[in-house]
N, C-alpha and C positions, 0 to 999 in steps of 0.2 A: 637756340632755346636756352642754353646754359647762360649765355651773356644776358639775356632778358631776365632770367631768374635772379641773377646777381644784381642787376639794376633795380629790380623791384625791392629786393631785400635792403639795398642801400637807401632807397627812398623811405621805406618803412622805418628804418632805424633813425631817420632824422625827424620823424613825426613825434611830437610830444604826447604823453599819455592823455587819453581822451578826457578824463575827468580831473586832470591836474589844474590847479589855479594858482597863479602867482600871488605872492603876498601883496596886499593892498594896505596903504597907510590908513591908520585909524586916528592919527593925531598924537599930541603930547599934552599932558595935564600934570601940573605939579611935579615935574621932573620924571614923569613916567611916560615912556613911549609905547605905542601900541600898533600892531599890524594884525591883519586877519586874512583868512582864506577859507574856502569851502572845498573839501575833498570828499567825493563820493557820499554826499549827504551828511558829512561831519563838519561842524563849524569849529574852526581852530583859531584861537586868539593867542597872540604872543605879546607879553608886556615885559619891558626891561626898565630897570632903574638901578641906581647906585646908592648904597647905604654906608654910612660912616661907622661901621662896627664889624665885629669878627664873624667868622663862620659859626663859631660856637653860640654866639648870641642869636643868630638866625635860626639855628637848630633848636635852641632853647624855646624860642617863640613857636616854631612849627610843631614842637612836641607838646606844647601846653594847650591841649584840647579844650579845656574849659574857657580859655581866653579867646577862642575863635570868634565868638559873637562880638568881641570888642573891635576886631579889625576886618572881618569878612562881611562886607556890606550886605545887609538884608538877612543875615543869619540871626535868628532870634534866640536859639538855644544851642549849646554844644557840650558834649561831655565825652570823656574817655571811656571806652568799653573794655579794652584789654590791651596789655602791653606784654607780648610774648618774650621780647628781649629789648635791650636798649635801642635797637635800630628799627623797631617795628611796632606799630600801634593799630588798633581798631577804634574808630570813633563814630559818634552819631551826632546829627545836627538837624535843625529845622530851619526853613527859609521862608520868609514872607514874600509873596508875589502880589502885584497889583490886581485889583478886582477887574474882571471876573475870573481870573485864573486862580485855581486852587493852590493853596500853599503846598510846598514840597518838603519832604524829609529825605534824609540820606544816611546810609551806613557805608563807611569807607575803610579801606585798608591802606595804610601808609608805610612805606619802607624807604630806607636811605642807604647810600653807598658812597664811599669816597675813593677817588682815584689816588693811589699812593704816590704817584709821581707829580701830577699837576695840582693835587689837593682839591680839585673841583668836586663838589658834593652834589649828587642827584637825589632829589626827594620826590618819589612818585606815589601818588594817591589815586585809587580807583574805587568805584562803587562795588559793594558786595551786597546786593539788594536783599538777600535772604538771611543775612547775618544777624539782623535784629528784627523782632516782630513788627509787623505793619501796625500803624496807628490810624484810628478811624478819622481823625481830623486832617490827615495829610495824604498826598499822593506820593508814593515812593519813587524817588528818582532812580531809574534803572541804569542809566549810562552817563557817567560823568568822570572825567579824568583831569587831574591837575599834576603837571610835572614841573618841578622847580629846579633850576640849575644855579648853584651858588659858586661863583668864580672869584677867588681872592685876587684883588688888583694890586694891593700893597698892604702893608701892615695896618690893620684896623679899617680896611675898606673892602667892600664886597659888592660885586655886580650880581643882581638878582634877576634871573629870567624866569618868567612864569608862563607856561603853556597850558591853556585850558581847552578841553575838547568836549563838545556837546553834540548829541545826536539830534539832528533836525527832524527826525521822523518820530520823536517820542511824544508828540502831542503839544509841543510848545510852538506857538505861532512865530513866524519869522520876525514880526515886529518886536516881540518880547525878547527874542535872542539878541537882536540888534541893540535894543535898549540895555539889556543885561551887559553886553560887551562894552558899549559906549559909556555907560554910567557906573554900574556896580563894580565892574572889574577894575576900572581906573581908580575908583574910590577905595577899593579893597587894597590895591597895591600902595596907595598913598598912606592909608592907615597903617599898613604893615611897616612901611618905611618910618613912620613916626614912632610907633610903639617899640620896634626892635632896637631903637637907639636910646631908649630910656634906661634908667638905673635898674629896672626890674630884670633886665636880661644882660646887662653889661658884663657880669661876672659868671654867666652861664658856662658850664663845662659838660662835655659829653665824652664818655670813656673811649670812643673810637675815632673822634674827629680831631685831626691835627691841623694846626694853623701853619701857614707857610713860614719858613725860617727867614 
């Protein structure tokens, strides 16, 4: 009996999680590569690209909340709500969606941290639905996460990885989520890549972000 129990445990240990899905290729557009998977009802999209600029330039753009509408595809308005400290912000934005889907709005909290050894910067943003009053013309987005990992490759060059998480049970049809991932997210990363390399952010400096030596 004991040998049978050990055999069962060994077999179970080899079985992958029931709801785990391997990453699937989403293609490459304008130097941006994308993969996606669905885990327990959560749509996860990962996009990666390389920008010829510094960590500080990337942070300068990511903290510039009023500029989000310039590079976040479909975002119609964006503004800073609060900045508790240099590494933390609250922001609000609105997003246009194709008819007949109602337009969405979102309130989000963003924070960042840098690994002192590798200099890799993690910028994590997640929705805080009750932080800002609801608006009559929009449906409040309750669950949405964006995690960006900025990895210095060499002086003046940074790899940008953007992980986006959407709840497929929040009333958005599957076709819309797939379109959002295949169209808007790729365009968003492409616009980010273009804007962050402009003169507007070239000399951006953050008090806690160190560039690699």
